[in-house]
C-alpha positions in Angstrom: -37.6 -15.7 -7.0 -34.8 -14.2 -3.9 -37.0 -16.5 -1.5 -36.2 -19.7 -4.3 -33.0 -18.7 -4.2 -32.5 -18.5 -0.6 -34.1 -21.8 0.1 -32.4 -23.8 -2.4 -29.1 -22.0 -0.5 -30.2 -23.4 2.7 -30.6 -26.9 1.5 -27.7 -26.9 -0.7 -25.6 -25.9 2.2 -27.3 -28.7 4.7 -26.4 -31.1 2.6 -22.9 -29.7 1.6 -21.7 -29.2 5.6 -22.9 -32.8 6.2 -20.8 -34.0 2.9 -17.8 -32.0 4.6 -18.3 -33.6 7.9 -18.1 -37.5 6.4 -15.1 -36.4 4.8 -13.2 -35.3 7.4 -14.4 -38.4 9.1 -13.1 -40.5 6.4 -16.4 -42.1 5.9 -16.5 -40.3 2.3 -13.4 -39.6 -0.3 -13.3 -35.9 -1.2 -12.4 -36.6 -4.5 -15.6 -38.5 -5.7 -17.6 -35.1 -6.7 -16.1 -31.9 -8.0 -16.3 -30.0 -4.6 -15.1 -27.2 -5.4 -17.5 -26.2 -8.3 -19.9 -27.4 -5.6 -18.4 -24.6 -3.0 -18.6 -22.0 -5.8 -22.5 -22.6 -6.9 -23.2 -22.4 -3.2 -21.6 -19.5 -3.0 -22.7 -17.3 -5.6 -26.5 -18.7 -4.4 -25.7 -17.2 -1.6 -24.4 -14.1 -2.7 -28.3 -13.7 -4.7 -29.9 -14.8 -1.9 -28.4 -13.1 1.3 -27.8 -9.6 -1.1 -30.5 -7.7 1.2 -29.1 -7.9 4.2 -27.3 -5.5 6.0 -23.8 -4.6 6.5 -22.6 -7.3 8.7 -19.5 -4.6 9.2 -21.5 -1.8 10.6 -24.0 -4.2 13.3 -21.6 -5.6 15.9 -23.5 -8.8 17.2 -20.9 -9.9 19.8 -22.4 -8.4 22.4 -21.7 -11.4 25.1 -18.2 -10.1 26.3 -18.0 -13.8 28.4 -18.7 -15.8 25.1 -16.2 -13.4 23.1 -13.5 -13.7 24.9 -13.8 -17.3 26.0 -14.3 -18.2 22.1 -10.5 -16.5 22.1 -9.8 -18.4 24.4 -10.7 -21.4 22.6 -8.7 -20.3 19.6 -5.5 -20.0 21.4 -5.5 -23.1 23.5 -5.7 -24.8 19.6 -3.4 -23.0 18.1 -0.9 -23.8 20.9 -2.2 -27.1 21.3 -2.1 -28.2 17.8 1.4 -27.5 17.3 3.0 -28.9 20.9 1.6 -31.9 19.8 4.4 -32.7 17.6 6.8 -32.4 19.8 5.7 -34.2 23.2 7.6 -36.8 22.0 10.2 -35.0 19.7 12.9 -32.5 20.2 13.7 -31.9 16.4 12.5 -29.0 14.7 10.0 -29.9 11.7 10.3 -28.8 8.6 13.1 -29.1 5.6 14.2 -25.5 6.5 15.0 -26.3 10.3 18.6 -26.5 9.6 19.1 -23.3 7.4 17.3 -21.3 9.6 19.8 -22.8 12.4 22.6 -22.2 10.3 21.5 -18.8 9.3 20.7 -17.9 12.8 23.9 -19.0 14.7 26.6 -17.7 11.9 25.2 -14.5 11.9 25.2 -14.1 15.5 28.6 -15.1 15.2 29.9 -13.4 12.1 27.3 -10.3 11.3 27.3 -10.1 7.7 30.3 -12.2 7.2 28.7 -14.6 6.9 28.7 -17.0 3.7 26.7 -14.8 0.6 23.9 -16.9 0.3 22.9 -16.5 3.8 22.6 -13.2 2.8 20.4 -14.4 -0.1 18.3 -16.7 1.7 17.7 -14.6 4.9 16.2 -11.0 4.7 18.0 -8.5 7.1 15.0 -7.5 8.9 14.7 -11.9 10.1 18.5 -11.6 10.5 18.7 -8.4 12.8 15.3 -10.1 14.9 17.2 -13.5 15.2 20.4 -11.7 16.3 18.1 -10.1 19.2 16.4 -13.2 20.1 19.8 -15.3 19.8 20.8 -13.2 23.1 18.0 -14.8 25.0 17.0 -18.0 23.7 18.8 -20.4 22.0 18.2 -21.3 18.4 16.6 -25.0 19.7 14.0 -22.8 21.4 13.8 -20.3 18.8 12.7 -22.8 16.2 10.4 -24.7 18.3 8.7 -22.9 21.3 9.2 -19.6 19.6 8.2 -20.5 16.4 4.9 -21.4 17.8 4.4 -18.2 19.5 4.7 -16.1 16.2 2.1 -18.6 14.7 -0.3 -17.3 17.5 0.9 -14.0 16.7 -0.3 -14.2 13.5 -3.7 -15.6 14.5 -3.8 -12.2 16.6 -3.6 -10.1 13.8 -6.0 -12.0 11.8 -8.6 -11.5 14.7 -8.0 -7.5 14.8 -7.8 -7.1 10.5 -11.5 -9.1 10.9 -12.7 -7.2 13.8 -11.5 -3.9 12.1 -12.5 -4.6 8.7 -15.6 -6.1 9.8 -16.5 -6.7 13.1 -15.7 -8.4 16.8 -18.2 -11.6 15.5 -16.1 -11.7 12.0 -12.4 -11.1 14.3 -13.4 -14.4 16.7 -14.6 -16.7 13.4 -11.5 -15.8 11.5 -9.5 -16.5 14.8 -11.2 -19.8 15.1 -10.4 -20.6 11.3 -7.1 -19.7 11.3 -6.7 -22.1 14.8 -8.0 -24.9 12.7 -6.7 -24.5 9.2 -4.7 -27.3 8.0 -2.7 -25.1 5.6 -1.6 -22.9 8.0 -0.7 -25.8 10.2 1.2 -27.0 7.0 3.0 -24.3 7.1 3.9 -24.6 10.5 5.1 -28.0 9.5 6.9 -26.6 6.6 8.4 -24.0 9.2 8.1 -21.1 6.7 9.5 -18.7 10.0 9.7 -15.6 7.4 6.2 -16.2 5.6 4.5 -16.2 9.4 6.5 -13.0 10.4 5.9 -11.3 7.3 2.3 -12.2 7.2 1.8 -10.8 10.7 3.5 -7.5 9.9 1.1 -7.1 6.5 -1.7 -7.3 9.0 -0.6 -5.0 11.6 -0.1 -2.7 8.9 -3.7 -3.3 7.1 -5.3 -3.1 10.7 -3.5 0.3 11.2 -4.2 1.5 7.8 -7.7 0.7 8.7 -8.1 2.9 11.7 -6.3 5.6 10.1 -8.8 5.9 7.3 -11.8 5.9 9.7 -10.5 8.7 11.8 -12.9 11.6 10.3 -11.1 14.6 8.8 -11.9 17.7 11.0 -13.3 21.1 9.8 -11.6 23.8 10.9 -14.5 25.5 12.9 -14.4 22.0 14.8 -10.4 22.1 15.0 -10.7 25.9 16.2 -13.7 24.5 18.8 -11.4 21.9 20.2 -8.6 23.9 20.7 -10.2 26.2 22.3 -12.1 24.0 24.6 -8.6 22.4 25.1 -7.1 25.5 26.4 -10.2 26.7 28.8 -9.5 22.7 30.3 -5.9 23.4 31.1 -6.7 26.3 32.9 -9.6 24.6 35.3 -9.2 22.6 38.2 -10.5 19.8 36.5 -7.8 19.4 34.2 -6.9 15.9 34.9 -10.7 14.4 34.7 -11.9 16.5 32.1 -8.3 15.9 29.4 -9.3 12.2 29.4 -12.4 13.2 27.4 -10.6 15.8 25.2 -8.7 12.6 24.2 -11.7 11.2 22.6 -12.2 14.9 21.1 -12.4 15.1 17.2 -8.5 16.8 17.8 -7.2 13.4 18.3 -9.8 11.3 15.9 -8.9 13.7 13.3 -5.4 15.5 13.6 -3.9 13.1 15.9 -5.4 10.1 15.3 -4.7 9.5 11.5 -1.2 10.7 12.1 -0.4 7.9 14.9 -2.2 5.4 12.7 -0.3 6.2 9.7 3.3 6.0 11.8 2.2 2.3 12.4 1.2 1.5 8.7 4.1 2.4 7.9 6.3 1.0 10.3 5.0 -2.5 9.5 4.8 -2.0 6.4 8.7 -1.6 6.3 8.9 -4.4 8.8 7.0 -6.8 6.4 9.5 -5.5 3.5 12.3 -6.2 5.2 11.3 -9.5 6.6 9.7 -11.7 3.5 10.1 -10.0 -0.2 7.6 -12.0 -2.0 5.0 -10.7 0.7 6.1 -7.3 0.8 5.7 -8.0 -3.0 1.9 -8.7 -2.8 1.7 -5.7 -0.1 3.1 -3.5 -2.4 0.9 -4.3 -5.4 -2.1 -4.3 -3.7 -1.2 -1.3 -1.9 -0.7 0.3 -5.4 -4.1 -0.7 -6.3 -6.0 0.4 -3.1 -4.1 3.7 -3.6 -5.3 4.3 -7.0 -9.0 3.5 -6.1 -9.2 5.6 -3.0 -8.3 9.0 -4.3 -9.7 11.0 -2.0 -6.2 9.9 0.1 -4.1 9.8 -3.0 -1.8 12.0 -1.8 -1.2 10.7 1.9 -0.9 7.0 0.4 1.2 8.0 -2.0 3.4 9.4 0.5 3.1 6.6 3.1 3.8 4.0 0.0 6.8 6.1 -0.8 8.4 6.1 2.6 7.5 2.7 2.9 9.7 1.3 -0.6 12.4 4.3 0.3 13.6 2.5 3.9 12.8 -0.7 2.7 15.1 -0.7 -0.2 17.6 1.5 2.1 17.8 -1.4 4.5 18.6 -3.8 1.7 21.1 -1.4 0.1 24.0 -3.5 2.1 23.0 -7.0 0.1 21.4 -5.9 -2.7 23.1 -8.0 -4.9 22.6 -11.3 -2.9 19.0 -10.5 -1.5 17.1 -8.6 -4.6 18.8 -9.3 -7.7 18.8 -12.6 -8.2 15.0 -12.2 -7.8 14.3 -10.1 -11.3 15.1 -12.9 -13.9 12.6 -15.6 -12.2 9.9 -12.9 -11.6 10.1 -11.9 -15.4 10.3 -15.5 -16.5 6.9 -16.5 -14.6 5.0 -13.8 -16.6 6.7 -15.0 -19.6 6.6 -18.8 -18.9 4.1 -19.6 -15.8 4.5 -22.4 -14.2 8.4 -22.4 -14.4 8.5 -21.0 -10.2 6.7 -22.6 -8.2 7.9 -22.5 -4.4 8.0 -26.0 -2.1 3.7 -25.7 -0.9 0.7 -27.9 -1.7 -0.8 -27.4 -4.9 -3.7 -25.5 -6.1 -5.9 -28.6 -6.6 -4.7 -29.9 -3.5 -5.7 -26.2 -1.8 -9.3 -26.6 -2.7 -9.5 -30.0 -1.5 -8.0 -28.9 2.3 -10.3 -25.8 2.8 -13.9 -27.2 1.9 -14.4 -26.4 5.5 -14.7 -22.7 4.5 -14.1 -22.3 0.9 -17.6 -21.5 -0.2 -18.1 -19.1 2.9 -14.7 -17.5 1.9 -16.2 -16.8 -1.4 -19.6 -15.7 -0.1 -17.6 -13.4 1.8 -15.4 -11.7 -1.0 -19.1 -11.6 -3.1 -19.9 -9.5 -0.3 -17.0 -7.1 -0.7 -18.1 -6.6 -4.3 -21.0 -6.2 -3.7 -20.8 -3.6 -1.1 -18.4 -2.0 -2.9 -15.8 -2.3 -0.5 -12.7 -2.4 -2.4 -10.3 -2.0 0.6 -7.0 -4.0 1.1 -8.5 -7.5 1.6 -10.1 -6.8 -1.5 -6.7 -6.2 -3.5 -4.7 -8.5 -1.7 -7.0 -11.8 -2.4 -7.7 -10.6 -5.5 -3.7 -10.6 -6.7 -2.9 -13.6 -4.7 -5.9 -15.5 -6.5 -4.6 -14.6 -9.6 -0.7 -15.4 -9.5 -1.5 -18.5 -8.0 -4.6 -19.6 -10.8 -2.3 -18.3 -13.5 1.0 -19.9 -11.8 3.0 -16.9 -11.6 6.3 -16.2 -9.7 6.3 -18.4 -6.4 2.6 -19.4 -6.9 2.1 -22.2 -4.7 4.1 -19.8 -1.8 1.6 -17.6 -2.3 -1.5 -19.8 -1.7 -0.3 -19.2 2.0 -0.9 -15.7 2.0 -4.1 -16.7 -0.3 -5.7 -18.6 2.7 -5.1 -15.9 5.2 -7.2 -13.8 2.8 -9.6 -16.7 2.4 -10.0 -16.7 6.3 -10.9 -13.7 7.0 -13.4 -13.8 4.0 -15.0 -16.8 5.6 -15.4 -15.3 8.9 -17.4 -12.7 7.0 -19.3 -15.4 5.5 -20.3 -16.9 8.1 -21.4 -13.9 10.0 -24.0 -13.3 6.8 -24.9 -16.9 7.6 -25.4 -16.0 11.1 -27.6 -12.6 10.4 -29.7 -14.5 8.5 -30.9 -17.6 10.4 -28.9 -17.5 13.5 -29.2 -21.5 15.2 -28.8 -22.6 11.5 -25.9 -20.7 10.6 -24.3 -21.1 13.8 -24.6 -25.1 13.8 -23.0 -25.2 10.2 -20.0 -23.2 11.5 -19.9 -25.7 14.8 -19.8 -28.6 12.1 -17.1 -26.9 9.8 -15.1 -25.9 12.7 -15.2 -29.5 13.9 -14.3 -30.8 10.7 -11.4 -28.6 9.6 -10.1 -29.4 13.6 -10.1 -32.9 13.1 -8.3 -33.2 10.0 -5.8 -30.5 11.6 -5.7 -32.1 14.6 -4.6 -36.0 12.1 -2.0 -33.7 11.2 -0.9 -33.2 14.0 -0.7 -36.3 15.4 1.5 -37.4 12.6 3.9 -34.6 12.0 7.3 -35.5 12.2 10.8 -34.6 11.7 12.0 -35.3 8.7 15.2 -37.2 10.2 15.4 -39.4 12.7 17.1 -38.9 16.4 19.2 -41.3 15.2 20.2 -39.7 12.0 20.7 -36.5 13.8 23.0 -38.6 16.4 25.4 -39.4 14.2 25.2 -36.3 12.2 26.4 -34.5 15.4 28.9 -37.0 16.2 30.8 -35.4 13.1 31.6 -32.3 15.1 34.2 -34.4 17.4 34.8 -37.7 15.4 35.8 -36.0 11.9 39.1 -33.6 10.9 38.0 -30.0 11.5 39.2 -28.7 7.7 37.0 -31.6 6.4 33.8 -31.4 4.1 30.8 -33.6 4.5 29.1 -34.7 1.3 25.2 -35.2 1.2 23.6 -38.2 -0.4 20.2 -36.9 -0.4 19.2 -33.1 -0.5 17.0 -33.8 2.3 19.8 -34.5 4.5 21.6 -31.3 3.4 20.4 -28.7 6.0 20.5 -31.1 9.0 24.6 -31.9 8.3 24.8 -27.9 7.4 23.7 -27.0 10.6 25.1 -29.6 13.0 27.9 -31.3 11.7 30.0 -27.9 12.2 31.7 -28.7 8.4 31.5 -27.6 5.5 29.1 -29.1 3.2 28.6 -30.4 0.0 24.8 -30.6 -1.5 23.1 -31.1 -4.7 22.1 -27.5 -6.1 22.7 -26.4 -2.2 25.3 -23.9 -0.3 28.5 -22.5 -1.9 30.8 -25.5 -1.5 28.9 -27.8 -4.3 30.7 -27.7 -7.7 28.7 -30.0 -10.0 25.5 -29.7 -11.3 22.8 -32.2 -11.7 23.5 -34.1 -14.3 27.1 -34.9 -12.5 25.4 -35.5 -9.2 23.3 -38.5 -11.5 26.2 -39.6 -12.9 27.7 -40.1 -9.2 24.4 -41.7 -8.2 25.0 -44.2 -10.9 28.5 -44.8 -11.0 30.1 -48.1 -10.1 33.4 -46.8 -11.8 36.5 -46.2 -9.6 38.0 -44.3 -11.8 34.8 -42.1 -12.8 34.6 -41.2 -9.5 38.2 -40.2 -9.1 37.8 -38.0 -11.7 34.6 -36.5 -10.4 35.9 -36.0 -6.8 39.1 -34.2 -8.3 37.3 -30.7 -7.9 36.8 -31.4 -4.1 39.2 -30.7 -1.1 40.7 -33.3 0.9 39.3 -35.1 3.1 36.1 -35.9 2.2 32.8 -37.6 4.0 29.8 -38.4 2.4 26.5 -39.1 5.3 24.2 -41.4 3.3 21.7 -41.0 6.3 19.3 -44.4 5.8 19.9 -44.4 2.1 21.8 -47.4 0.4 25.1 -46.7 -1.2 27.3 -48.9 -2.4 29.7 -46.4 -4.5 33.4 -47.2 -5.0 36.3 -45.3 -3.5 33.7 -45.0 -0.6 33.8 -47.3 2.7 31.9 -46.9 6.0 33.4 -44.5 8.9 30.4 -44.4 11.7 27.1 -45.6 12.0 24.1 -45.7 14.1 21.3 -47.8 13.7 20.8 -47.4 9.7 22.2 -44.5 9.5 26.1 -44.4 7.9 28.8 -41.8 7.3 31.3 -42.8 4.6 34.8 -41.8 4.0 36.5 -41.3 0.8 39.5 -43.3 0.3 40.8 -43.0 -3.2 44.2 -41.5 -3.1 44.7 -40.8 -6.6 41.2 -38.5 -6.7 
């Protein structure tokens, strides 16, 4: 029966791989079939067919160091190259949040914690501290472009380390390559989710050191006594320096010193995760609670570590509790009572399923592998919790797709490794085809990635700084321009649903956009101080009381002129 399943699995896998390649080349429409169901079926059959294989976490199959390092170099080139392409003919940072990041970084560097209260709510203390230091060396432009690419590479490195530590080098390399060509992770880059990227890196580093610490053998009293005695004799010997290196590899380091060293770094990166990005810390915390309960042999140690991480993290948030933590309670509770109310801005789960066809079945296979090997570790719990949040649409569910994708990339590395263990040539062929398919799609995204504002539009916004009164307010017709006007005009910005200067609800903005009554506009504008300008960009605007003040190409800046308003 298992042989029949194994034969069927490989046949289905070949068909699936061929279809995914055709989809990536736009020769087959990906919505023609329910590929997500196809992927699950393949993974289930594969889990049954390949279950008798040895644990690929115990046998490291990567023996050729040259190939190992060559593949890592290829991954580095892909990560950097795909993210550099959009900037070859463009100097404007990608993503809607770029302007908000620029304003937050520069205002904190200038004012410290005297910044606007919404900045304290939007940016975590860890991010502000880090950017404050980086601002002393780099300008905000470099931080939002080239340094951000560097942090994307850092996340890739952390993916490799976790894959290597929790499985083996081969899995680490495969996961690294999958991350490099993942279209979802490239979209995270184009959305400029800076805090997500850094916090995910820190969380994975925490997982890495947690695993290393737990791998250390707990020494017995006799072992410790013998090692300490040997160390004392070596200190008195003339060959102290030579033998001391061997002593560092003894049970004393592995058991007594190694665990403390790794535990310290686990706590350190756990705290950094918390002060960098709250949703990532929320996921990390839930997973660690589940892991602590399951890993009862280390219950005391894990409990102490968790309390230290949580306590120090909350202590750092103490100065901005009202802006950073309190506003999250109600949306968090509401999302569990009424799911789907707080999605967060990112691709939908439906889109995600069809964007990860190149590694989805292999990730599911890797997850089954954890179950049948009873490896209920942090990867298992983070994947499970993230999947539950995303599928049942709890708090910030679209944004948790980013975390889920990183975990599935790691599991896909394990799944591909199982294929290679079973049929090396065919497994490698499938891996290469899937990497090509994913890379081709991501390359297409990279070539077509554009800034959300044109060069002319941004140049017009920059002119506001020199052409408009210092005490002026700049209203934004469309929210897509809001971050850019805020960051580059150096004027107080009034935007729909954003920033402290806005005094209208959504209904009033809709009235403003539709109104052709001068009296109505004057009445509405009476709540704002003067002078007021309106940046319309390349949007059509014919509202009363406004006249064109400056224009550049199709972009226009209007001035409000009804004196009785």
